[in-house]
C-alpha positions in Angstrom: 132.6 25.2 8.5 131.5 26.4 12.0 128.2 25.1 13.5 125.0 27.0 13.6 124.1 29.2 16.6 120.5 28.0 16.4 119.0 25.0 14.8 115.2 24.9 14.2 113.6 21.4 13.6 110.1 21.3 12.3 108.2 18.0 12.2 106.6 17.4 8.8 105.6 13.8 9.7 102.5 12.6 7.7 100.1 10.1 9.1 96.6 9.0 8.0 93.8 11.3 9.2 92.5 8.6 11.6 95.8 8.0 13.4 95.3 8.8 17.1 98.9 10.0 17.3 98.1 12.9 15.0 100.0 14.3 12.1 102.1 17.5 12.1 101.8 17.6 8.3 98.0 17.7 8.5 98.4 20.8 10.7 100.3 22.8 8.0 103.8 22.0 9.3 105.3 22.1 5.8 104.2 25.7 5.5 105.5 26.4 9.0 108.9 25.0 7.9 108.9 27.0 4.7 108.1 30.2 6.6 110.9 29.6 9.1 113.3 29.0 6.2 112.3 32.1 4.3 112.5 34.2 7.5 116.1 32.9 8.2 117.0 34.0 4.7 115.1 37.3 4.7 116.7 38.3 8.1 120.2 37.6 6.9 120.7 34.7 9.3 121.7 32.1 6.7 124.9 30.3 8.0 124.2 31.1 11.7 120.6 29.7 11.9 119.3 26.7 10.1 115.6 25.6 9.7 115.4 21.9 9.0 112.5 19.5 8.2 112.3 16.7 10.7 110.6 13.3 10.6 108.5 12.4 13.6 109.5 14.1 16.8 107.0 12.0 18.8 104.7 15.0 19.6 102.4 15.1 16.5 99.4 15.1 18.8 100.6 18.4 20.2 101.9 19.8 16.9 102.9 21.3 14.7 106.0 20.4 16.7 109.1 22.5 16.6 112.2 22.2 18.7 115.0 24.7 18.8 118.6 23.8 19.7 121.0 24.3 21.4 118.4 25.2 24.1 116.1 22.2 23.5 113.0 24.3 23.6 109.8 22.7 22.3 107.0 24.7 20.7 103.6 24.1 19.3 103.5 26.5 16.3 100.1 26.6 14.7 100.3 29.8 12.6 102.8 31.7 10.4 102.5 34.7 12.7 103.8 32.4 15.6 106.8 31.7 13.4 107.4 35.5 13.2 107.1 35.8 17.0 109.6 32.9 17.6 112.0 34.5 15.1 111.8 37.9 16.8 111.8 36.8 20.4 113.7 33.4 20.5 116.0 33.3 17.5 116.9 37.0 17.6 116.2 38.0 21.2 117.1 34.7 23.0 113.8 34.9 24.9 111.6 31.8 25.2 108.1 32.4 23.9 106.2 31.0 26.9 102.7 31.1 25.3 103.9 28.7 22.5 105.7 26.2 24.7 104.6 22.7 24.1 102.4 21.4 26.9 104.4 19.0 29.2 107.6 19.5 27.1 109.8 20.1 30.2 111.7 16.9 31.0 110.3 14.9 28.0 
C-alpha cells in the first residue's frame, strides 16, 4: 500500500486542569481530530490523507497542537472553522496557513 501524501497528527493528550503544561484535550482537541477525520472522508481524500490522534506532542500549552507531514508544519487549531481553512488551504492547496502557525514552532 502506498504512503499518504499528507499526514495530520492531532494531540489529544489529557492532563489534569492544574498542570502548567496544559492539555490539548481540555481545549477540544478530540473534536478537532474528529472534524479533520470527517473532512478527509467528506472530501474524498481517504487513502491519500490521514488524520491521526497523537499522544503528547510537547506543545499542549500552545494547543490544540496539530502537525502536518511531510512538511512538518505546526499549527494551533482552536476552532472547527480553522480545521476547514487548513483543509482548504494547506491540505488541498499546499499553502501554509500563516495565521494559525504555532508560535515559535520553527526550528523546535
